Structure formats: structure tokens, C-alpha cells
C-alpha positions as CSV (number, residue, x, y, z in Angstrom):
1,M,-169.2,8.4,68.0
2,S,-169.2,8.7,64.2
3,A,-168.7,5.0,62.5
4,P,-166.4,5.1,59.2
5,A,-167.7,3.4,56.2
6,S,-165.6,0.7,56.4
7,V,-167.8,-1.0,59.0
8,R,-169.7,-3.9,58.4
9,G,-170.9,-6.9,59.9
10,A,-173.7,-9.5,60.8
11,I,-177.1,-10.4,62.8
12,K,-176.2,-14.0,64.3
13,R,-179.2,-14.2,66.3
14,V,-182.8,-12.4,66.2
15,T,-185.4,-13.3,69.5
16,T,-188.1,-11.5,70.8
17,D,-186.1,-9.7,73.3
18,E,-183.3,-9.2,71.8
19,V,-180.7,-9.1,68.8
20,R,-177.2,-10.7,68.5
21,G,-174.0,-10.2,66.3
22,V,-171.0,-8.6,65.1
23,A,-169.3,-5.2,64.1
24,I,-166.1,-5.5,62.1
25,R,-164.0,-2.8,61.5
26,G,-160.4,-3.7,60.5
27,G,-157.5,-2.8,62.6
28,S,-159.3,-1.3,65.7
29,N,-161.1,-2.4,68.7
30,E,-162.8,1.3,69.6
31,P,-166.3,0.3,70.3
32,I,-168.8,1.4,67.8
33,E,-172.5,2.9,68.2
34,L,-175.3,0.9,67.3
35,E,-179.2,1.2,66.0
36,V,-181.7,-1.6,65.9
37,R,-184.1,-0.6,63.2
38,V,-187.0,-2.6,63.5
39,N,-189.6,-2.3,60.3
40,G,-187.6,0.8,58.9
41,Q,-187.9,2.9,62.2
42,T,-185.5,3.2,65.2
43,R,-185.9,1.1,68.0
44,A,-183.1,0.9,70.2
45,L,-179.3,1.6,70.5
46,G,-176.6,-0.2,71.6
47,R,-173.0,-0.2,71.5
48,A,-170.6,-3.6,69.4
49,E,-167.8,-3.1,72.6
50,K,-166.7,-7.1,73.5
51,V,-163.4,-7.4,71.2
52,L,-164.2,-11.5,69.5
53,S,-160.7,-10.7,67.5
54,P,-158.9,-7.8,66.7
55,G,-161.0,-5.4,64.7
56,R,-164.2,-8.0,65.1
57,L,-166.8,-7.0,68.1
58,G,-169.9,-8.6,69.0
59,Y,-172.6,-7.1,70.4
60,R,-176.2,-7.8,72.4
61,V,-178.8,-5.2,72.2
62,R,-182.1,-5.3,74.3
63,V,-185.0,-4.7,72.2
64,A,-189.1,-5.6,72.5
65,L,-189.7,-7.4,69.2
66,A,-192.4,-8.9,67.8
67,P,-192.6,-12.0,65.4
68,G,-192.7,-11.0,61.8
69,E,-190.8,-7.3,62.6
70,V,-188.0,-7.2,60.4
71,V,-184.7,-6.2,61.6
72,Q,-181.4,-4.3,60.5
73,V,-178.4,-3.0,62.7
74,Y,-176.7,0.5,61.7
75,A,-173.9,2.2,62.9
76,V,-174.7,5.3,64.4
77,G,-173.6,8.5,62.4
78,D,-173.3,7.0,59.0
79,A,-176.1,7.0,57.0
80,G,-174.4,4.2,54.4
81,S,-173.0,1.7,57.0
82,R,-175.9,-0.9,57.5
83,L,-174.3,-3.9,59.6
84,S,-176.6,-6.2,58.4
85,H,-179.1,-7.7,55.8
86,P,-183.0,-7.8,57.2
87,H,-183.4,-10.5,59.5
88,V,-187.2,-11.4,60.1
89,V,-188.2,-11.7,64.2
90,P,-189.2,-15.8,64.4
91,P,-192.0,-16.8,66.7
92,A,-190.5,-17.1,70.7
93,G,-192.4,-20.9,70.9
94,P,-192.9,-24.1,68.8
95,L,-192.3,-23.1,64.9
96,P,-195.0,-24.4,62.7
97,S,-194.2,-27.3,60.1
98,F,-193.3,-26.2,56.6
99,G,-193.8,-28.7,53.9
100,V,-192.7,-28.8,50.1
101,G,-195.4,-29.4,47.2
102,A,-194.1,-30.4,43.5
103,I,-194.4,-31.9,40.1
104,F,-191.8,-34.3,39.0
105,R,-191.3,-35.8,35.4
106,N,-188.1,-37.4,34.6
107,E,-185.8,-35.4,37.3
108,A,-183.8,-38.4,38.3
109,P,-180.3,-36.6,37.9
110,Y,-181.9,-33.9,40.2
111,V,-183.9,-35.4,42.7
112,L,-181.1,-36.1,45.6
113,E,-179.8,-32.6,45.4
114,W,-183.4,-30.6,45.5
115,I,-184.3,-33.0,48.1
116,A,-181.5,-32.2,50.2
117,H,-181.4,-29.0,49.8
118,H,-184.7,-27.9,50.8
119,R,-184.5,-30.2,53.8
120,S,-181.5,-28.4,54.5
121,M,-183.5,-25.1,54.2
122,G,-185.6,-26.6,56.9
123,F,-188.4,-28.5,54.9
124,R,-189.2,-31.9,56.6
125,D,-192.2,-32.7,54.6
126,I,-191.8,-33.2,50.9
127,F,-194.7,-34.4,48.4
128,I,-193.8,-35.1,44.9
129,A,-196.7,-36.0,42.2
130,D,-194.7,-37.9,39.3
131,N,-196.1,-37.2,36.3
132,D,-195.4,-40.6,34.4
133,S,-191.5,-40.5,34.4
134,D,-189.8,-43.1,32.5
135,D,-186.2,-42.4,33.7
136,G,-185.8,-43.4,36.7
137,T,-187.2,-40.9,38.8
138,W,-190.7,-42.7,39.9
139,E,-188.4,-45.3,41.0
140,L,-186.0,-43.5,43.0
141,L,-189.4,-41.2,44.4
142,Q,-190.7,-45.3,45.6
143,A,-187.1,-46.2,47.2
144,L,-187.0,-42.7,49.1
145,E,-190.3,-42.7,49.9
146,K,-189.6,-46.0,51.7
147,L,-186.5,-44.3,53.4
148,G,-189.1,-41.9,55.3
149,Y,-187.5,-38.8,52.9
150,L,-190.8,-38.0,51.1
151,K,-194.5,-38.8,50.1
152,C,-195.5,-39.7,46.6
153,F,-198.0,-40.5,44.1
154,R,-198.4,-41.5,40.5
155,F,-200.0,-38.5,38.4
156,P,-201.1,-39.1,34.7
157,N,-202.2,-36.3,32.6
158,P,-205.3,-35.5,32.9
159,Q,-207.7,-35.8,30.0
160,G,-207.6,-32.1,27.5
161,K,-206.1,-30.9,30.7
162,S,-202.3,-29.9,31.8
163,P,-201.3,-31.9,35.0
164,Q,-199.5,-29.0,37.0
165,L,-202.6,-27.4,38.8
166,P,-204.6,-30.9,39.3
167,A,-201.2,-31.9,40.8
168,Y,-201.1,-29.3,43.1
169,D,-204.8,-30.1,44.1
170,E,-204.4,-33.5,44.6
171,V,-200.9,-33.1,46.8
172,M,-203.4,-31.0,49.0
173,H,-206.2,-32.8,49.2
174,R,-203.9,-36.2,50.3
175,F,-201.4,-34.4,52.6
176,G,-203.0,-30.8,53.3
177,N,-203.9,-31.7,57.3
178,D,-200.1,-32.5,57.5
179,V,-198.2,-29.6,57.6
180,D,-199.3,-25.8,58.3
181,W,-197.7,-24.2,55.9
182,M,-196.9,-25.9,51.9
183,A,-194.2,-24.6,49.6
184,F,-195.5,-25.0,45.8
185,I,-192.4,-25.0,44.0
186,D,-191.0,-26.9,41.0
187,A,-187.8,-29.0,40.6
188,D,-185.9,-26.5,39.5
189,E,-186.4,-24.3,41.9
190,F,-184.6,-24.0,45.0
191,V,-185.6,-21.3,48.1
192,W,-182.6,-19.5,49.2
193,P,-181.6,-17.3,51.9
194,T,-180.0,-14.2,51.2
195,N,-179.4,-12.4,54.4
196,G,-177.0,-14.9,55.9
197,E,-179.6,-17.3,57.5
198,L,-178.5,-21.0,56.8
199,T,-182.6,-22.4,57.0
200,A,-185.5,-21.0,55.4
201,I,-188.1,-21.9,58.3
202,P,-187.0,-18.9,61.3
203,S,-188.2,-15.9,58.4
204,L,-191.3,-17.9,56.8
205,A,-191.9,-18.8,60.8
206,G,-192.1,-14.7,61.8
207,L,-194.4,-14.3,59.1
208,A,-196.6,-17.5,60.0
209,A,-196.9,-16.0,63.3
210,R,-199.1,-12.8,62.2
211,P,-202.4,-14.3,62.0
212,E,-204.0,-12.4,59.1
213,V,-201.2,-13.7,56.8
214,G,-202.5,-16.5,54.4
215,A,-199.7,-16.7,51.8
216,I,-195.9,-15.7,51.4
217,V,-194.4,-15.3,48.1
218,L,-190.8,-15.7,47.0
219,N,-189.9,-14.0,43.6
220,W,-187.7,-15.7,41.0
221,A,-184.3,-15.3,40.7
222,I,-183.5,-16.7,36.9
223,H,-179.9,-18.5,36.5
224,G,-178.8,-18.9,33.5
225,S,-176.9,-21.5,31.7
226,S,-173.1,-19.9,33.4
227,W,-172.2,-20.4,29.6
228,H,-172.3,-24.2,29.9
229,T,-172.7,-26.4,27.1
230,N,-173.1,-29.9,28.4
231,H,-174.0,-31.8,31.1
232,A,-171.1,-31.6,33.6
233,A,-170.2,-33.2,36.8
234,G,-171.5,-31.2,40.0
235,L,-174.2,-30.0,41.5
236,V,-177.0,-27.9,40.0
237,T,-176.6,-25.2,42.3
238,E,-172.7,-24.9,42.1
239,R,-172.7,-25.6,38.3
240,F,-175.0,-22.1,37.7
241,Q,-173.5,-19.0,39.9
242,R,-174.6,-16.6,37.2
243,R,-177.9,-14.9,37.3
244,A,-180.3,-12.2,35.9
245,P,-179.9,-8.8,37.2
246,R,-182.9,-8.1,39.3
247,R,-184.6,-6.1,37.1
248,L,-185.3,-8.6,34.9
249,N,-189.0,-8.2,34.2
250,I,-189.3,-12.6,34.2
251,N,-188.2,-12.3,38.1
252,H,-191.3,-10.3,38.6
253,H,-192.9,-14.2,38.8
254,Y,-193.2,-15.8,42.2
255,K,-194.3,-18.5,43.8
256,T,-196.6,-19.4,46.5
257,V,-195.7,-20.7,50.3
258,L,-199.3,-21.4,51.0
259,R,-201.0,-21.3,54.7
260,T,-202.7,-24.8,54.5
261,A,-205.9,-23.6,56.6
262,A,-206.5,-20.6,53.9
263,W,-206.7,-22.4,51.0
264,S,-210.1,-21.8,49.2
265,G,-209.5,-25.4,47.0
266,R,-208.5,-23.8,43.8
267,F,-205.2,-22.2,42.0
268,K,-205.3,-19.6,39.8
269,N,-202.0,-20.3,38.4
270,P,-199.0,-22.4,39.1
271,H,-197.5,-19.3,40.9
272,Q,-200.5,-18.1,42.9
273,A,-203.3,-19.9,45.2
274,R,-207.1,-18.2,45.2
275,L,-207.6,-17.1,48.6
276,D,-210.7,-16.0,50.3
277,A,-210.8,-12.7,52.4
278,P,-209.6,-11.6,54.8
279,W,-206.6,-13.5,54.2
280,Q,-203.5,-11.7,53.3
281,V,-200.5,-12.2,50.8
282,K,-197.3,-10.9,52.0
283,H,-193.7,-10.3,50.2
284,V,-191.0,-12.3,52.7
285,N,-190.3,-8.8,54.1
286,G,-193.6,-8.4,54.9
287,A,-195.3,-5.9,52.8
288,P,-198.2,-6.6,50.8
289,V,-198.2,-8.1,47.4
290,V,-199.1,-5.9,44.8
291,P,-200.2,-7.6,41.5
292,H,-197.8,-6.3,38.5
293,P,-200.0,-3.3,36.6
294,R,-199.4,-5.0,33.2
295,Y,-198.9,-8.6,33.6
296,G,-201.1,-9.3,36.9
297,A,-201.6,-12.3,38.7
298,G,-198.5,-14.5,40.0
299,L,-196.4,-11.3,38.9
300,S,-195.5,-8.7,41.9
301,S,-195.2,-5.7,40.9
302,E,-191.7,-5.2,43.1
303,V,-189.1,-7.9,42.8
304,V,-188.0,-9.1,46.7
305,W,-184.9,-10.6,47.2
306,E,-184.1,-9.9,50.7
307,I,-184.2,-12.4,53.0
308,L,-185.3,-15.0,50.7
309,R,-185.7,-15.9,47.2
310,L,-186.1,-18.4,44.9
311,N,-183.7,-19.2,42.8
312,H,-184.6,-20.7,38.8
313,Y,-182.5,-22.5,37.3
314,A,-184.6,-22.8,34.2
315,V,-182.4,-23.9,31.0
316,K,-178.9,-25.3,32.7
317,S,-177.2,-26.0,30.7
318,R,-177.3,-26.4,26.6
319,Q,-177.2,-30.1,26.6
320,E,-179.6,-30.0,29.5
321,F,-182.2,-27.9,28.0
322,E,-182.0,-29.9,24.6
323,E,-182.0,-33.2,26.1
324,R,-184.7,-32.8,29.0
325,K,-186.1,-29.3,29.4
326,R,-187.2,-29.0,25.6
327,P,-188.5,-32.4,25.4
328,K,-190.9,-32.5,28.4
329,G,-192.4,-29.2,27.1
330,R,-194.5,-27.3,29.8
331,V,-196.5,-28.8,33.0
332,S,-198.7,-25.3,33.2
333,H,-200.3,-25.5,29.8
334,Q,-199.5,-27.6,26.4
335,A,-197.0,-25.8,24.8
336,E,-193.1,-26.8,23.7
337,R,-190.1,-25.0,25.4
338,R,-188.7,-22.9,22.0
339,E,-185.1,-21.9,21.2
340,T,-186.5,-18.5,22.2
341,Y,-187.4,-19.9,26.0
342,F,-183.6,-20.8,26.3
343,T,-182.6,-17.5,24.9
344,Y,-184.5,-15.5,27.6
345,H,-183.9,-17.7,30.3
346,D,-179.8,-17.6,29.5
347,R,-178.8,-14.5,31.9
348,N,-175.7,-14.6,32.8
349,D,-174.9,-10.8,33.7
350,D,-174.5,-11.2,37.3
351,P,-172.7,-13.9,39.9
352,S,-174.5,-15.6,42.4
353,P,-171.8,-17.5,44.2
354,F,-172.6,-20.9,46.2
355,S,-170.8,-20.7,49.8
356,E,-168.1,-23.4,50.6
357,L,-170.6,-23.7,54.0
358,A,-173.6,-24.2,51.7
359,R,-172.0,-26.7,49.5
360,S,-170.5,-28.9,52.1
361,R,-174.1,-29.1,53.7
362,L,-175.5,-30.4,51.0
363,T,-173.0,-32.5,49.9
364,A,-172.9,-34.3,53.2
365,E,-177.0,-34.5,53.1
366,I,-176.8,-36.1,49.5
367,A,-174.0,-38.6,50.8
368,R,-175.8,-39.5,53.5
369,M,-179.2,-40.2,51.4
370,E,-176.9,-42.1,48.8
371,A,-175.5,-44.5,51.5
372,E,-179.2,-45.1,52.7
373,L,-180.5,-45.9,49.1
374,R,-177.4,-48.3,48.9
375,A,-178.2,-50.0,52.6
376,A,-181.8,-50.5,51.1
377,G,-180.8,-52.4,47.8
378,H,-181.2,-49.2,45.4
379,T,-178.6,-47.9,43.4
380,P,-178.5,-43.7,43.5
381,P,-178.4,-42.3,40.1
382,E,-175.0,-42.1,38.2
383,C,-173.8,-38.7,38.6
384,P,-171.8,-37.1,35.1
385,K,-168.5,-37.4,35.4
386,A,-167.2,-34.7,32.3
387,A,-165.4,-31.8,33.0
388,A,-167.8,-28.6,32.0
389,V,-167.3,-27.4,28.2
390,L,-167.4,-23.4,28.5
391,A,-169.6,-21.5,25.4
392,P,-167.9,-18.1,24.6
393,P,-169.9,-15.3,25.9
394,F,-170.0,-13.1,22.9
395,E,-168.9,-12.8,20.0
396,G,-166.3,-10.6,18.4
397,V,-164.3,-7.8,21.2
398,Q,-166.0,-6.5,24.2
399,G,-164.3,-4.1,26.6
400,S,-163.9,-0.5,27.5
401,L,-161.6,2.5,27.7
402,D,-161.5,3.5,30.9
403,T,-159.2,6.5,31.9
404,V,-156.8,8.9,29.0
405,R,-154.1,10.8,30.7
406,L,-150.7,12.2,30.4
407,D,-147.8,10.9,32.1
408,E,-144.1,12.1,31.5
409,G,-144.6,13.0,28.1
410,Q,-146.6,9.6,27.2
411,L,-150.3,9.4,26.2
412,V,-151.6,6.7,28.8
413,L,-154.8,4.7,27.9
414,S,-156.0,2.3,30.3
415,G,-159.0,-0.6,30.4
416,W,-160.0,-3.9,29.4
417,A,-160.6,-5.9,26.2
418,L,-161.6,-9.7,25.7
419,E,-162.4,-11.8,22.4
420,G,-165.1,-14.0,23.0
421,K,-163.4,-16.6,23.7
422,G,-162.0,-15.5,27.0
423,A,-158.5,-14.3,25.5
424,P,-157.1,-10.4,25.4
425,P,-157.0,-9.4,21.6
426,G,-153.5,-9.2,20.2
427,R,-153.4,-5.7,18.7
428,L,-154.8,-2.9,20.1
429,A,-155.0,0.7,17.7
430,V,-155.9,3.8,18.2
431,E,-157.2,7.0,16.1
432,L,-156.5,10.6,16.8
433,G,-157.9,12.8,13.8
434,A,-156.4,11.7,10.9
435,L,-153.8,9.7,13.0
436,R,-153.4,6.0,13.3
437,F,-151.1,4.2,15.7
438,E,-151.2,0.4,15.9
439,S,-149.3,-1.7,18.6
440,R,-148.8,-4.8,20.2
441,S,-146.3,-3.4,23.0
442,F,-149.3,-2.5,25.7
443,R,-148.6,-3.6,29.6
444,R,-151.0,-6.4,30.5
445,H,-152.5,-6.0,34.4
446,A,-155.6,-8.8,36.3
447,R,-158.7,-7.5,36.4
448,Q,-160.8,-9.1,38.6
449,D,-163.6,-7.2,38.5
450,V,-163.7,-8.6,35.0
451,K,-163.0,-11.9,35.9
452,R,-165.9,-11.9,38.0
453,R,-168.1,-11.1,34.9
454,Y,-166.8,-13.8,32.7
455,P,-165.1,-16.3,35.1
456,M,-163.8,-18.3,32.3
457,C,-161.6,-14.6,30.6
458,V,-157.7,-14.6,31.3
459,L,-157.4,-13.0,34.6
460,E,-154.7,-10.3,32.6
461,C,-157.1,-8.9,30.2
462,G,-156.5,-5.2,31.6
463,Y,-154.1,-3.1,29.1
464,E,-152.0,0.2,29.6
465,W,-150.8,1.2,26.8
466,R,-148.5,4.1,26.6
467,I,-147.7,6.2,23.4
468,P,-144.9,9.0,23.4
469,T,-145.7,12.4,22.5
470,S,-142.4,14.3,22.5
471,S,-142.1,14.2,18.7
472,G,-145.1,16.3,19.2
473,A,-147.1,14.4,16.4
474,I,-150.3,13.8,19.0
475,P,-153.4,16.2,17.6
476,F,-154.6,16.9,21.5
477,E,-157.4,19.0,19.9
478,H,-158.7,15.2,18.5
479,L,-158.3,13.8,21.9
480,P,-161.7,13.9,22.4
481,A,-162.7,11.9,19.5
482,L,-160.5,9.0,20.2
483,K,-161.1,5.7,19.0
484,L,-159.7,2.8,20.6
485,Y,-160.2,-0.6,18.5
486,A,-159.0,-4.2,19.1
487,E,-157.7,-6.6,16.6
488,L,-160.6,-9.5,16.0
489,Q,-159.4,-13.1,15.3
490,D,-160.1,-13.7,11.9
491,G,-157.5,-10.4,11.8
492,G,-159.9,-7.5,11.1
493,W,-160.7,-5.0,13.8
494,S,-163.6,-4.5,16.4
495,R,-165.9,-1.2,16.3
496,P,-164.8,1.4,18.5
497,L,-164.3,-0.1,22.2
498,P,-166.4,1.8,24.1
499,H,-165.3,4.7,26.7
500,R,-166.6,6.5,29.5
501,V,-167.7,10.1,29.1
502,G,-165.5,11.9,31.1
503,C,-162.5,9.6,31.4
504,L,-160.1,12.2,30.5
505,G,-157.5,12.7,33.3
506,P,-156.1,15.2,35.5
507,S,-154.4,18.1,33.7
508,V,-154.8,17.5,30.1
509,T,-154.6,20.6,28.0
510,L,-156.9,19.9,24.3
511,G,-156.3,23.3,22.7
512,G,-155.8,25.4,25.6
513,S,-158.8,24.4,27.9
514,E,-158.2,22.2,31.0
515,Q,-160.1,19.0,31.3
516,T,-160.7,18.0,35.0
517,T,-161.4,14.1,35.9
518,R,-164.8,12.5,36.3
519,E,-164.9,9.1,38.2
520,A,-165.9,6.5,35.9
521,P,-168.9,3.9,36.6
522,P,-168.0,0.6,38.6
523,M,-167.4,-2.9,36.4
524,D,-171.1,-3.5,37.5
525,A,-172.3,-1.2,35.5
526,P,-171.8,-3.0,32.2
527,S,-170.2,-1.0,29.3
528,A,-171.1,-1.4,25.9
529,T,-169.4,-4.0,23.2
530,A,-168.0,-3.7,20.3
531,V,-169.9,-6.4,18.5
532,A,-173.0,-7.3,20.4
533,S,-173.5,-10.4,22.6
534,P,-176.2,-12.2,21.6
535,N,-177.2,-12.6,25.5
536,S,-177.9,-9.0,25.7
537,R,-181.2,-9.1,26.0
538,I,-183.1,-7.1,28.8
């Protein structure tokens, strides 16, 4: 049976002998034929036929699976209808223990969220070296240690050395025998499932079951400031929901989840532990880690975000960067964080949503920890109360002319335009050859796609401008060279807004030739800006 492209779904459970999940096709309870692919190869067929609710069908496919294999489910007959994100098969028996090792310095406002998050991810053993904090971090860590949430120790800067690698060594010497695996990450890094799993442990445990694997790496996903200028109320993970595109070079960095039995006694750098042969290093999807051909150790040639990634909130808001990040310098080497660090890491290209389920689980865990701290006589860190103040995401005007068409004697221009502060421009102007038209009389409409890209913008930033052609004044031979401008706040005009190649509508006659329609690229392929954005760095 051929499955239409509207089929979607999710894996709910994977074991060593079956895959369970749901397939969703709106308005139809007809069975859907399924294909289970393991490590990219078809291994079993099945059917979604148990009606859970209208259009929502359950399935259970019996299939022999080994721990560490990667499973996906597809609808038969439609190569594009993948019904699940990749899932790693966990072992059938008891899972190995996973801990987190880190070095903190002056992280008081973020400690509870970071610990609560990683506990909710399944990391129950947390080991922290405190690098001479003087903002209450050390006192908070000691209080949490007494409550059983972590183990900590004071770790001043070694003479003539940066503290991060010696701190990692000390964590391993003190606590390496306490857990089977240890993730070495920073206070601004959060392990994040991307395949629908609620915790990280089943996926990691699947790879851990492979006896040859000595380390698993998680690639960065750099998150920017989301245009926040101040340290506002809210969690890190809910305030900063914009990230860099996957292709950005810095995302090739990774951090290591180390099998403690494989540790050679040294780290190459903060990203990579040195392993002796025959231990192997794998991405979380089971692929071998190939060093980046240009940058080498600590960066992989491929950025793998499937299954798990490491969300890196490197700068947070501008205020937090200036008051907290910059003064601390770097723990990996002795150098200050310059303005270029903020500029390079402040990437807000794509949305990175924080689900309500994840938020509710995290806030519940934080509330429980705070209650235990108060009961033990320790006051939790005071949370900021300020509302977020957002900076303009760009200067000048950004937008696009998406389509040009004729409709009942009118030339119709449509697209979107925004000023840097998020409001649509008051006037538009169009040039056709020697003629120029200016107008405030155009219809505004909602553009959800633009709103997702620029959350602070006015939703009604789309425009449709109809210019009468009955007078015969429109020089159609110049239509391909049409230029559209938007008014700037100072009363001037932007450079021409970019328009899509082939944006002419159907049956527009240009000098006796017939122009045909081509579909414009989706909004997610960013258009050029009328005035260059300071954040537009690749």
C-alpha cells in the first residue's frame, strides 16, 4: 500500500526484540504498511493498524535487534515518509552508570538548572571542581553535596597552567571508579535528546554495550543571545531558543562521554580524552569519529545532531556576557574573551524550541531542590525578575519580494519587509524602468514563517501591493528589472529588497514572451538583506 506524504509518526519504545510506536495520517484510519530500517538497511516489515484515536494508529513490529544498533521506521511506498527520528537500541539488562564531570567558576545563577537538567537526563552522579568561585557557587555546591546531589572539591589554578585539564584529571582520580561512564562538559553545555527520548541514557547505554567503544562524542549546537540584552527572568534553556545553523564551523566541536575503564590518564584537550588502542571513539549514531581535516583533534569532520547533541549557551545575554563570561576568561587556556567571541557565538539563525513538557519536568526538579535547600537552612540563589529587553536583530530593513503577478488588470507584488526593531515599513516604492511608484496603501497580512525567524517582529509584516495597470502606464518590458524599496525610519529608502529568481506569476506577458511560474525557495532559506545585518556571519 502506498503511503501519502502526510504520514508522520514516532517511535515510542525500542527493545532488543521489538519496535513500538505510532503513525499519524490525518482523517484516515486505514492501515499503514511499515518498514523498519536498522543501520540504514531494511530488516523487518510491519503494519500500523491499531486505532488509538482518529487518524492515529499504533504499531508493534517484532524484530531481532542488538544493543547499539540504530533504528528508524518508514512508511512503505514513500521514500520521504520517515516516521521516526533515529533511536539507539538499549541493552536488555541493567544499564551502566553515567556521571558528569565539570569545572565551575562563578556560576551561582545557573547551578540549580544545570544540575536539575542533567539529573532529568539520567545523569545521577555529578562531580564538580570549583575553581575559586567567589559569587556563592562554592557554598551552594557544598550545600547540594550534603543533600546528596553531587560531589565537589575546591580546585585553584595550578601554577603556570590553565585549570580545565588538570581539573578533569583530578575528577577522574577521585571519582573515576564511581561510574562506568563520565561526560566531561561545561556549565554552559546541556546534553539534549533530539529524537523524542525523555532522557539521554538509553541512547548512550546502547553504544556503551559495544565492548570496543571507549568514548562517545556529542557535537555542539551553538545557541546565541536570542537578541536578549539583559539578564532577564527565566531559565537559560527557555530564554535562549535560537541557535546557529548546523553547518557553522564551530559546531564541529564536540565533548566526550568517556568509558572510565578506557581512560589512559590524559586528556588531549577539553574536547577529547586520549585513548589507547584498541578503544574506539564513536558518534552517538554509531559512526566512527573522523577528525576534522583542517582543525584536527576535538573537532569532527561531520556534525551529528541526530539522537543527542550538546546545546552550548556560550554567550547568553549581552549583559551576562559582559558581567560574567568576559571577566572569567577561559579555563582551557590563559586568554581573555574578546568582543569577537560574542560576535562569533551570537548566532540566532534558527529556532531551537524548548518544549512545555521539558520545561515542566525541569522546573519541578528545580523546585524540589530549592525546597530541600531551604529545609536544610540554605537560601537558594535569587533569580532575576526583570523582563527581557531585546535588541534589534539587524539594522535597516530586511525582507523579500516573493511573487509578482497580474490579477484583473493589477500588478500584484507580495512578500515581507521589516525594520530592525521588528515593525513593518510605513511605505514601499517600486521602480519600473524610468517610472517610480510610492505608496502606503498596501494590504498587510500575517507571516508566521517570518515570526518564527524574528520572534520580536510584528506578525503582520507581509505585504500585498496592488498597482492598477488600466492606464497602460506600466512598462512591462522592464518588469524583470523591477526594484522594490522600503522606507527607513529616518525617512530615507533601503537598498532594493531581494526578489526570488523566477518570481513572476503565471501568464505575465513581457514584450510578447510568456513567463512561467517557478516556486520560490522556502522562508527557511534566508533571503539577503536590504541593509546588511551585523549578525550575518557564516
